[in-house]
N, CA, C and O atoms as a DFTB+ gen file, in Angstrom:
608 C
 N C O
     1  1     -12.643      22.568     -11.284
     2  2     -11.888      21.839     -11.550
     3  2     -12.548      20.069     -11.655
     4  3     -13.737      19.951     -11.362
     5  1     -11.697      18.649     -12.100
     6  2     -12.009      17.805     -12.356
     7  2     -10.442      16.617     -11.728
     8  3     -10.365      15.389     -11.696
     9  1      -9.832      17.266     -11.484
    10  2      -8.145      16.548     -11.548
    11  2      -7.690      17.388     -10.735
    12  3      -8.009      18.545     -11.008
    13  1      -6.777      17.192      -9.424
    14  2      -6.108      17.878      -9.231
    15  2      -4.867      17.208      -8.380
    16  3      -5.219      16.181      -7.801
    17  1      -3.558      17.554      -8.191
    18  2      -2.542      16.971      -7.913
    19  2      -1.768      17.966      -6.936
    20  3      -2.168      19.020      -6.441
    21  1      -0.436      17.263      -6.795
    22  2       0.545      18.520      -6.018
    23  2       2.141      18.202      -6.239
    24  3       2.708      17.538      -7.107
    25  1       2.655      18.953      -5.087
    26  2       3.986      18.570      -4.757
    27  2       4.360      17.078      -3.883
    28  3       3.574      16.745      -2.996
    29  1       5.484      16.273      -4.147
    30  2       5.314      15.486      -3.458
    31  2       7.033      15.401      -2.189
    32  3       7.942      16.227      -2.266
    33  1       7.020      14.637      -1.541
    34  2       7.812      14.502      -0.489
    35  2       8.638      12.992      -0.957
    36  3       7.803      12.134      -0.669
    37  1       9.525      12.474      -1.375
    38  2      10.194      11.332      -1.338
    39  2      11.249      11.158       0.141
    40  3      12.161      11.767       0.700
    41  1      10.461       9.953       0.303
    42  2      11.437       9.449       1.877
    43  2      11.971       7.623       1.476
    44  3      11.504       6.661       0.864
    45  1      12.742       7.834       1.968
    46  2      13.234       6.261       2.315
    47  2      12.726       5.547       2.470
    48  3      11.502       5.660       2.411
    49  1      13.647       3.695       2.930
    50  2      13.057       2.995       3.526
    51  2      12.436       3.064       4.936
    52  3      11.215       2.924       5.016
    53  1      12.841       3.177       5.565
    54  2      12.549       4.068       7.071
    55  2      12.045       5.418       7.353
    56  3      12.226       6.077       8.378
    57  1      11.354       5.752       6.246
    58  2      10.165       7.016       6.306
    59  2      11.305       8.404       6.404
    60  3      10.855       9.488       6.775
    61  1      12.541       8.290       6.103
    62  2      13.598       9.781       6.374
    63  2      13.408      10.395       5.147
    64  3      13.676       9.791       4.109
    65  1      12.933      11.638       5.144
    66  2      12.408      12.319       4.131
    67  2      13.466      12.514       3.484
    68  3      14.418      12.526       4.265
    69  1      13.975      12.780       1.726
    70  2      15.509      12.429       1.127
    71  2      15.306      13.279       0.207
    72  3      16.281      13.618      -0.463
    73  1      14.252      13.743      -0.025
    74  2      14.097      14.947      -0.973
    75  2      12.935      15.499      -1.277
    76  3      12.174      15.350      -0.321
    77  1      12.311      16.203      -2.365
    78  2      11.064      17.032      -2.826
    79  2      10.870      17.292      -4.038
    80  3      11.878      17.225      -4.741
    81  1       9.864      17.585      -4.562
    82  2       9.387      17.464      -5.773
    83  2       8.721      18.425      -5.847
    84  3       7.742      18.325      -5.107
    85  1       8.780      19.830      -6.679
    86  2       8.221      20.985      -6.663
    87  2       7.974      21.335      -8.160
    88  3       8.841      21.590      -8.996
    89  1       6.273      21.289      -8.384
    90  2       6.127      20.987      -9.710
    91  2       5.378      22.542     -10.074
    92  3       4.498      23.030      -9.365
    93  1       5.942      23.207     -11.358
    94  2       5.274      24.364     -11.679
    95  2       4.227      23.975     -12.118
    96  3       4.066      22.855     -12.603
    97  1       3.005      25.197     -11.968
    98  2       1.312      25.081     -12.512
    99  2       1.726      23.548     -13.693
   100  3       2.762      23.029     -14.108
   101  1       0.311      23.314     -13.847
   102  2      -0.285      22.226     -14.596
   103  2       0.059      23.093     -16.047
   104  3      -0.066      24.290     -16.304
   105  1       0.522      21.998     -16.829
   106  2       0.947      22.334     -18.287
   107  2       0.498      20.906     -19.004
   108  3       1.114      19.842     -18.953
   109  1      -0.614      21.156     -19.610
   110  2      -0.782      20.137     -20.685
   111  2      -0.406      19.499     -21.937
   112  3      -0.564      18.317     -22.242
   113  1       0.333      20.839     -22.918
   114  2       1.351      20.258     -23.465
   115  2       2.539      19.676     -22.931
   116  3       3.037      18.796     -23.633
   117  1       3.162      19.976     -21.771
   118  2       4.060      18.859     -21.106
   119  2       3.637      17.912     -20.775
   120  3       4.333      16.929     -21.030
   121  1       1.779      17.568     -19.757
   122  2       1.643      16.330     -19.848
   123  2       1.589      15.462     -21.250
   124  3       2.035      14.314     -21.254
   125  1       1.198      15.871     -22.078
   126  2       1.027      15.249     -23.474
   127  2       2.979      14.437     -23.869
   128  3       3.195      13.516     -24.656
   129  1       3.969      15.131     -23.081
   130  2       5.530      15.025     -23.760
   131  2       5.864      13.844     -22.172
   132  3       6.414      12.758     -22.356
   133  1       5.462      14.268     -20.824
   134  2       6.241      13.330     -20.409
   135  2       5.102      13.493     -19.068
   136  3       4.213      14.344     -19.033
   137  1       5.438      12.211     -17.740
   138  2       4.379      12.385     -17.058
   139  2       5.337      12.841     -15.910
   140  3       6.289      12.238     -15.414
   141  1       4.858      13.984     -15.646
   142  2       5.880      14.804     -13.930
   143  2       4.590      14.721     -12.841
   144  3       4.714      15.209     -11.718
   145  1       3.624      14.210     -13.173
   146  2       2.356      13.885     -12.238
   147  2       2.736      13.213     -11.105
   148  3       2.491      12.041     -11.390
   149  1       3.290      13.245      -9.735
   150  2       2.925      11.994      -8.932
   151  2       1.941      11.786      -8.614
   152  3       1.271      12.690      -8.114
   153  1       1.504      10.689      -8.743
   154  2       0.177       9.606      -9.084
   155  2      -0.377      10.021      -7.339
   156  3      -1.459      10.504      -7.008
   157  1       0.879       9.602      -6.390
   158  2      -0.286       9.618      -5.140
   159  2      -0.238      10.771      -4.484
   160  3      -0.160      10.909      -3.263
   161  1      -0.301      11.895      -5.588
   162  2      -0.876      12.966      -4.983
   163  2      -1.968      13.639      -5.980
   164  3      -2.213      14.839      -6.098
   165  1      -2.577      12.508      -6.690
   166  2      -3.672      12.747      -7.681
   167  2      -5.185      12.384      -7.036
   168  3      -5.623      11.398      -6.443
   169  1      -5.680      13.484      -7.389
   170  2      -7.364      13.224      -6.989
   171  2      -8.444      13.486      -8.122
   172  3      -8.232      14.547      -8.709
   173  1      -9.497      12.813      -8.553
   174  2      -9.909      13.504      -9.413
   175  2     -11.866      13.350      -8.650
   176  3     -12.185      13.212      -7.469
   177  1     -12.707      13.439      -9.785
   178  2     -13.975      13.777      -9.695
   179  2     -14.640      12.510      -9.974
   180  3     -14.315      11.957     -11.025
   181  1     -15.272      12.101      -9.435
   182  2     -15.937      10.724     -10.276
   183  2     -16.837      10.834     -11.392
   184  3     -17.184       9.682     -11.653
   185  1     -17.397      11.650     -12.192
   186  2     -17.777      12.360     -13.244
   187  2     -16.661      12.449     -14.115
   188  3     -16.880      12.037     -15.254
   189  1     -15.363      12.939     -13.846
   190  2     -14.024      12.203     -15.063
   191  2     -13.970      11.251     -15.191
   192  3     -13.934      10.840     -16.350
   193  1     -13.928      10.198     -13.958
   194  2     -13.467       9.206     -13.834
   195  2     -14.371       8.136     -14.798
   196  3     -14.049       7.381     -15.716
   197  1     -15.640       8.442     -14.145
   198  2     -16.998       7.696     -14.951
   199  2     -16.651       7.956     -16.849
   200  3     -16.587       7.203     -17.821
   201  1     -16.521       9.219     -16.655
   202  2     -16.458       9.558     -18.103
   203  2     -15.430       8.853     -18.806
   204  3     -15.842       8.082     -19.671
   205  1     -13.942       8.945     -18.613
   206  2     -13.096       8.129     -19.329
   207  2     -13.154       6.370     -19.366
   208  3     -12.829       5.696     -20.343
   209  1     -13.608       5.877     -18.161
   210  2     -14.121       4.190     -17.916
   211  2     -13.026       3.643     -16.867
   212  3     -12.926       2.490     -16.448
   213  1     -12.147       4.878     -16.515
   214  2     -11.361       4.044     -15.075
   215  2     -10.336       3.660     -15.873
   216  3     -10.249       3.787     -17.095
   217  1      -9.349       3.051     -14.900
   218  2      -8.384       2.677     -15.281
   219  2      -8.593       1.405     -16.508
   220  3      -9.412       0.522     -16.761
   221  1      -7.374       1.905     -17.037
   222  2      -7.223       0.696     -18.567
   223  2      -6.281      -0.302     -18.040
   224  3      -5.079      -0.092     -17.881
   225  1      -7.104      -1.772     -17.691
   226  2      -6.356      -2.756     -17.086
   227  2      -4.686      -3.062     -18.119
   228  3      -3.601      -3.229     -17.562
   229  1      -4.836      -3.069     -19.295
   230  2      -3.751      -3.377     -20.243
   231  2      -2.569      -2.935     -19.950
   232  3      -1.585      -3.416     -20.512
   233  1      -2.443      -1.820     -18.909
   234  2      -1.378      -1.047     -18.740
   235  2      -1.148      -1.245     -17.478
   236  3      -1.983      -0.915     -16.636
   237  1       0.652      -2.121     -16.976
   238  2       1.434      -2.684     -15.645
   239  2       2.070      -1.360     -15.323
   240  3       2.084      -1.032     -14.137
   241  1       2.562      -0.610     -16.156
   242  2       3.280       0.897     -15.507
   243  2       2.708       2.091     -15.375
   244  3       2.530       2.676     -14.306
   245  1       2.277       2.645     -16.944
   246  2       2.459       3.903     -16.905
   247  2       0.613       4.154     -16.988
   248  3       0.100       4.830     -17.879
   249  1      -0.225       3.435     -15.833
   250  2      -1.591       3.083     -16.165
   251  2      -2.022       4.711     -15.620
   252  3      -2.945       5.274     -16.210
   253  1      -1.517       5.215     -14.811
   254  2      -1.290       6.683     -14.382
   255  2      -1.457       7.972     -15.186
   256  3      -2.305       8.859     -15.085
   257  1      -0.281       7.813     -16.120
   258  2      -0.145       8.472     -17.052
   259  2      -1.286       8.752     -18.703
   260  3      -1.643       9.658     -19.455
   261  1      -1.487       6.946     -18.455
   262  2      -3.141       6.446     -19.559
   263  2      -3.772       7.865     -19.181
   264  3      -3.800       8.883     -19.874
   265  1      -4.370       7.614     -17.634
   266  2      -4.843       7.737     -16.945
   267  2      -5.692       9.420     -17.193
   268  3      -6.850       9.740     -17.459
   269  1      -4.358      10.227     -16.930
   270  2      -4.221      11.631     -17.176
   271  2      -4.346      11.760     -18.550
   272  3      -5.460      12.226     -18.790
   273  1      -3.655      11.541     -19.652
   274  2      -4.325      11.522     -20.683
   275  2      -5.446      11.514     -21.426
   276  3      -5.835      12.315     -22.276
   277  1      -5.989      10.387     -20.958
   278  2      -7.578      10.339     -21.508
   279  2      -8.461      11.301     -20.689
   280  3      -9.444      11.887     -21.144
   281  1      -7.898      11.417     -19.153
   282  2      -9.059      12.661     -18.784
   283  2      -8.440      13.910     -19.540
   284  3      -9.135      14.524     -20.349
   285  1      -7.288      14.240     -19.308
   286  2      -7.542      15.456     -20.365
   287  2      -8.087      15.552     -21.791
   288  3      -8.693      16.563     -22.146
   289  1      -7.910      14.661     -22.501
   290  2      -8.975      14.759     -24.111
   291  2     -10.178      14.361     -23.942
   292  3     -10.966      14.143     -24.862
   293  1     -10.446      14.216     -22.567
   294  2     -11.983      14.501     -22.281
   295  2     -12.498      15.559     -21.693
   296  3     -13.666      15.693     -21.327
   297  1     -11.515      16.414     -21.589
   298  2     -11.684      17.737     -21.858
   299  2     -11.901      18.561     -20.415
   300  3     -12.341      19.686     -20.174
   301  1     -11.291      17.275     -19.404
   302  2     -11.112      17.852     -17.802
   303  2      -9.902      19.186     -17.471
   304  3      -8.820      19.470     -17.984
   305  1     -10.772      19.825     -16.286
   306  2      -9.938      20.837     -15.718
   307  2      -8.809      19.754     -15.115
   308  3      -9.075      18.730     -14.484
   309  1      -7.468      20.255     -15.478
   310  2      -6.346      19.513     -14.097
   311  2      -6.114      20.646     -13.686
   312  3      -6.603      21.642     -14.219
   313  1      -5.296      20.688     -12.627
   314  2      -4.892      21.600     -11.853
   315  2      -3.716      21.154     -10.878
   316  3      -3.897      20.124     -10.229
   317  1      -2.422      21.916     -10.716
   318  2      -1.462      21.543      -9.719
   319  2      -1.883      22.115      -8.431
   320  3      -2.530      23.112      -8.752
   321  1      -1.867      22.018      -7.004
   322  2      -2.113      23.067      -6.468
   323  2      -0.648      22.886      -5.686
   324  3       0.079      21.894      -5.636
   325  1      -0.499      24.086      -5.149
   326  2       0.953      24.152      -4.397
   327  2       0.788      24.047      -3.118
   328  3       0.744      24.930      -2.262
   329  1       0.686      22.772      -3.018
   330  2       1.000      21.773      -1.438
   331  2       1.922      20.651      -1.463
   332  3       2.227      20.319      -2.608
   333  1       2.398      20.041      -0.629
   334  2       2.962      18.974      -0.260
   335  2       1.089      17.926      -0.140
   336  3       0.002      18.150       0.392
   337  1       1.658      16.873      -0.937
   338  2      -0.139      16.045      -0.677
   339  2       0.394      14.879      -0.176
   340  3      -0.339      14.287       0.617
   341  1       1.636      14.303      -0.453
   342  2       2.157      12.866      -0.107
   343  2       3.120      12.677      -0.078
   344  3       3.981      13.474      -0.450
   345  1       3.304      11.690       0.320
   346  2       5.066      11.153       0.135
   347  2       4.983       9.947      -0.575
   348  3       3.956       9.269      -0.594
   349  1       6.389       9.542      -1.368
   350  2       6.446       8.376      -1.699
   351  2       7.971       7.991      -2.116
   352  3       8.841       8.653      -2.682
   353  1       7.951       6.523      -1.562
   354  2       8.932       5.909      -0.913
   355  2       9.436       5.491      -1.838
   356  3       8.820       4.936      -2.747
   357  1      10.883       5.698      -1.803
   358  2      12.099       4.964      -2.538
   359  2      12.694       3.763      -2.045
   360  3      13.596       4.081      -1.270
   361  1      12.577       2.368      -2.164
   362  2      12.913       1.646      -2.478
   363  2      13.586       0.589      -3.547
   364  3      13.353       0.759      -4.744
   365  1      14.415      -0.494      -3.119
   366  2      14.736      -1.305      -4.193
   367  2      13.536      -2.440      -4.910
   368  3      13.513      -2.918      -6.044
   369  1      12.836      -2.581      -4.051
   370  2      11.713      -3.517      -4.650
   371  2      10.557      -2.610      -5.754
   372  3       9.820      -3.061      -6.630
   373  1      10.749      -1.316      -5.330
   374  2       9.661      -0.519      -6.077
   375  2       9.245      -0.804      -7.539
   376  3      10.192      -1.245      -8.189
   377  1       8.393      -0.710      -8.058
   378  2       8.047      -0.612      -9.634
   379  2       8.500      -0.104      -9.976
   380  3       9.496      -0.672     -10.426
   381  1       8.489       1.482     -10.256
   382  2       9.401       2.602     -11.101
   383  2      10.687       1.920     -11.171
   384  3      11.223       1.985     -12.278
   385  1      11.050       1.551     -10.647
   386  2      12.566       0.932     -10.681
   387  2      12.592      -0.673     -11.147
   388  3      12.947      -0.866     -12.310
   389  1      12.345      -1.510     -10.567
   390  2      12.115      -2.625     -11.603
   391  2      11.670      -2.703     -12.574
   392  3      12.284      -3.484     -13.301
   393  1      10.170      -1.896     -13.353
   394  2       9.523      -2.114     -14.069
   395  2      10.268      -1.753     -15.626
   396  3      10.376      -2.427     -16.651
   397  1      10.855       0.085     -15.147
   398  2      11.073       1.350     -16.214
   399  2      11.466       0.558     -17.479
   400  3      10.842       0.685     -18.532
   401  1      12.891      -0.547     -17.282
   402  2      13.561      -0.530     -18.556
   403  2      12.499      -1.742     -19.535
   404  3      12.437      -1.700     -20.763
   405  1      11.933      -2.499     -18.897
   406  2      10.695      -3.486     -19.470
   407  2       9.608      -3.096     -20.135
   408  3       9.364      -2.596     -21.234
   409  1       8.784      -3.584     -18.832
   410  2       7.316      -2.811     -19.383
   411  2       7.213      -1.704     -19.512
   412  3       6.737      -1.356     -20.593
   413  1       7.548      -0.726     -18.628
   414  2       7.695       0.768     -18.597
   415  2       7.770       1.565     -19.323
   416  3       7.065       2.572     -19.376
   417  1       8.868       1.187     -20.204
   418  2       9.350       2.123     -21.311
   419  2       8.672       1.757     -22.812
   420  3       8.466       2.641     -23.644
   421  1       8.391       0.512     -23.018
   422  2       7.624       0.028     -24.025
   423  2       5.979       0.979     -23.785
   424  3       5.360       1.462     -24.733
   425  1       5.641       1.048     -22.687
   426  2       4.040       1.573     -22.306
   427  2       4.357       3.194     -22.412
   428  3       3.522       3.979     -22.862
   429  1       5.421       3.526     -22.030
   430  2       5.439       4.540     -22.085
   431  2       5.696       5.184     -23.541
   432  3       5.007       6.143     -23.887
   433  1       6.736       4.631     -24.437
   434  2       6.670       4.742     -25.648
   435  2       5.529       4.603     -26.394
   436  3       5.641       5.030     -27.543
   437  1       4.590       4.192     -26.131
   438  2       3.473       3.680     -26.687
   439  2       2.658       4.950     -26.806
   440  3       2.260       5.508     -27.829
   441  1       2.481       5.314     -25.416
   442  2       1.651       6.631     -24.981
   443  2       2.100       7.577     -25.540
   444  3       1.274       8.443     -25.830
   445  1       3.528       7.823     -25.919
   446  2       4.326       9.269     -26.700
   447  2       3.717       8.854     -28.225
   448  3       2.995       9.695     -28.763
   449  1       3.920       7.887     -28.770
   450  2       3.190       7.438     -30.421
   451  2       1.522       7.960     -30.584
   452  3       0.948       8.602     -31.464
   453  1       1.143       7.460     -29.515
   454  2      -0.695       8.139     -29.065
   455  2      -0.837       9.565     -29.033
   456  3      -1.830      10.062     -29.565
   457  1       0.182      10.425     -28.377
   458  2       0.244      11.556     -28.318
   459  2       0.838      12.823     -29.276
   460  3       0.548      14.004     -29.467
   461  1       2.072      11.636     -29.867
   462  2       2.924      12.731     -30.617
   463  2       2.449      12.346     -31.533
   464  3       2.035      13.275     -32.226
   465  1       2.249      11.270     -31.998
   466  2       2.372      10.074     -33.389
   467  2       3.420       9.667     -33.877
   468  3       3.537       9.378     -35.068
   469  1       4.554       9.568     -32.814
   470  2       5.705       9.054     -33.031
   471  2       6.967       8.725     -31.775
   472  3       6.929       9.415     -30.756
   473  1       7.651       8.051     -31.867
   474  2       8.300       7.717     -30.701
   475  2       9.505       8.823     -30.493
   476  3      10.137       9.216     -31.474
   477  1       9.786       9.294     -29.192
   478  2      10.824      10.431     -29.236
   479  2      11.979       9.866     -28.348
   480  3      11.873       9.613     -27.148
   481  1      12.919       9.731     -28.994
   482  2      14.115       9.560     -28.649
   483  2      14.675      10.301     -27.603
   484  3      14.499      11.501     -27.391
   485  1      15.345       9.532     -26.973
   486  2      15.627      10.301     -25.205
   487  2      16.578      11.506     -25.526
   488  3      16.444      12.486     -24.793
   489  1      17.618      11.576     -26.622
   490  2      18.138      12.801     -26.607
   491  2      17.031      13.915     -26.847
   492  3      16.785      14.852     -26.087
   493  1      16.407      13.624     -28.064
   494  2      15.408      14.543     -28.194
   495  2      14.532      15.285     -27.093
   496  3      14.342      16.500     -27.061
   497  1      14.091      14.460     -26.302
   498  2      13.103      14.689     -25.267
   499  2      14.054      15.889     -24.460
   500  3      13.947      17.113     -24.385
   501  1      14.880      15.051     -23.988
   502  2      15.856      15.743     -23.272
   503  2      16.090      17.404     -23.356
   504  3      15.974      18.107     -22.352
   505  1      16.429      17.938     -24.663
   506  2      16.961      18.584     -25.276
   507  2      15.171      19.772     -25.758
   508  3      15.212      20.905     -26.237
   509  1      14.307      19.239     -25.524
   510  2      13.078      19.953     -25.689
   511  2      12.812      21.125     -25.059
   512  3      12.681      21.155     -23.836
   513  1      12.703      22.212     -25.820
   514  2      12.864      23.844     -25.105
   515  2      11.620      23.339     -23.869
   516  3      11.901      23.210     -22.678
   517  1      10.457      23.137     -24.357
   518  2       9.324      22.876     -23.206
   519  2       9.833      22.320     -21.756
   520  3       9.733      22.686     -20.585
   521  1      10.425      21.254     -22.457
   522  2      10.451      20.342     -20.961
   523  2      11.494      21.092     -20.054
   524  3      11.486      21.139     -18.824
   525  1      12.571      21.780     -21.088
   526  2      13.522      22.461     -20.291
   527  2      13.138      23.563     -19.395
   528  3      13.560      23.747     -18.253
   529  1      12.319      24.249     -20.025
   530  2      11.562      25.529     -19.376
   531  2      10.957      25.270     -18.140
   532  3      11.221      25.944     -17.144
   533  1       9.966      24.108     -18.135
   534  2       9.331      23.401     -16.949
   535  2      10.310      23.100     -16.150
   536  3      10.214      23.530     -15.001
   537  1      11.634      22.210     -16.548
   538  2      12.432      21.550     -15.605
   539  2      12.887      23.145     -14.546
   540  3      13.161      23.221     -13.349
   541  1      12.822      23.991     -15.376
   542  2      13.704      25.435     -15.119
   543  2      12.803      25.855     -13.698
   544  3      13.123      25.791     -12.511
   545  1      11.624      26.278     -14.322
   546  2      10.470      26.936     -13.519
   547  2      10.062      25.938     -12.132
   548  3       9.522      26.455     -11.155
   549  1      10.360      24.580     -12.172
   550  2      10.566      23.448     -10.625
   551  2      11.523      23.845     -10.214
   552  3      11.353      24.164      -9.038
   553  1      12.672      24.047     -10.602
   554  2      13.876      24.388      -9.901
   555  2      13.731      26.169      -9.396
   556  3      14.781      26.597      -8.915
   557  1      12.781      27.007      -9.451
   558  2      12.939      28.364      -9.499
   559  2      11.678      27.797      -8.029
   560  3      11.930      27.903      -6.829
   561  1      10.708      27.370      -8.483
   562  2       9.491      26.995      -7.435
   563  2      10.582      26.630      -6.342
   564  3      10.454      27.295      -5.314
   565  1      11.674      25.679      -6.339
   566  2      12.181      25.373      -4.899
   567  2      12.795      26.237      -4.556
   568  3      12.792      26.626      -3.388
   569  1      13.573      26.828      -5.614
   570  2      15.313      28.083      -4.661
   571  2      13.622      29.047      -4.268
   572  3      13.907      29.694      -3.260
   573  1      12.335      29.315      -4.587
   574  2      11.823      30.351      -3.620
   575  2      11.360      29.698      -2.213
   576  3      11.376      30.281      -1.129
   577  1      10.961      28.421      -2.443
   578  2      11.088      27.614      -1.650
   579  2      11.487      27.587       0.026
   580  3      10.925      27.714       1.114
   581  1      13.056      27.293      -0.623
   582  2      13.911      27.452       0.446
   583  2      14.270      28.726       0.996
   584  3      14.721      28.968       2.115
   585  1      13.994      29.544       0.008
   586  2      14.603      30.838       0.852
   587  2      12.755      31.594       1.607
   588  3      12.494      32.768       1.869
   589  1      12.212      30.852       1.690
   590  2      10.785      30.533       2.757
   591  2       9.645      31.795       2.262
   592  3       8.890      32.542       2.885
   593  1       9.940      31.603       0.923
   594  2       8.576      32.427      -0.196
   595  2       8.055      31.308      -0.928
   596  3       8.647      30.291      -1.293
   597  1       6.677      31.700      -1.112
   598  2       5.603      30.875      -1.532
   599  2       5.990      30.792      -3.248
   600  3       7.124      31.223      -3.462
   601  1       5.537      30.501      -4.015
   602  2       5.170      30.756      -5.472
   603  2       4.050      29.730      -6.186
   604  3       3.449      28.763      -5.718
   605  1       4.031      30.164      -7.124
   606  2       2.235      30.192      -7.441
   607  2       2.104      28.256      -8.136
   608  3       1.017      27.800      -8.492
């Protein structure tokens, strides 16, 4: 294993839990389409970091997705572990909200062109059967968790 990540807990500005992300097992194909990996839960071995040259400073928003895609292209074994590894704070000034519609979307489009060979319109992405299956697996894992059962 070269890279691992896990589930995330969402908290508000006062550190109150407001939600959870339950992620299915890692899927290389999904990673090339969309970045569901919670960056705050992400850990990697130094050898894969050194192999890909670290973060690309030209990215301001999607630097974690770019890094993951380069890890993948370098042959990294990426694994999602079935544990909550970190919290993500939701607040008005966070980069995810503030930058998504400007620099963020441009970087996302750039990475999709790099991995898919073209831009993918939002409607096409939302109706992609692979993403729909992935999100259904996520919902099923959450359902099992709420029943007190564990899921892979």
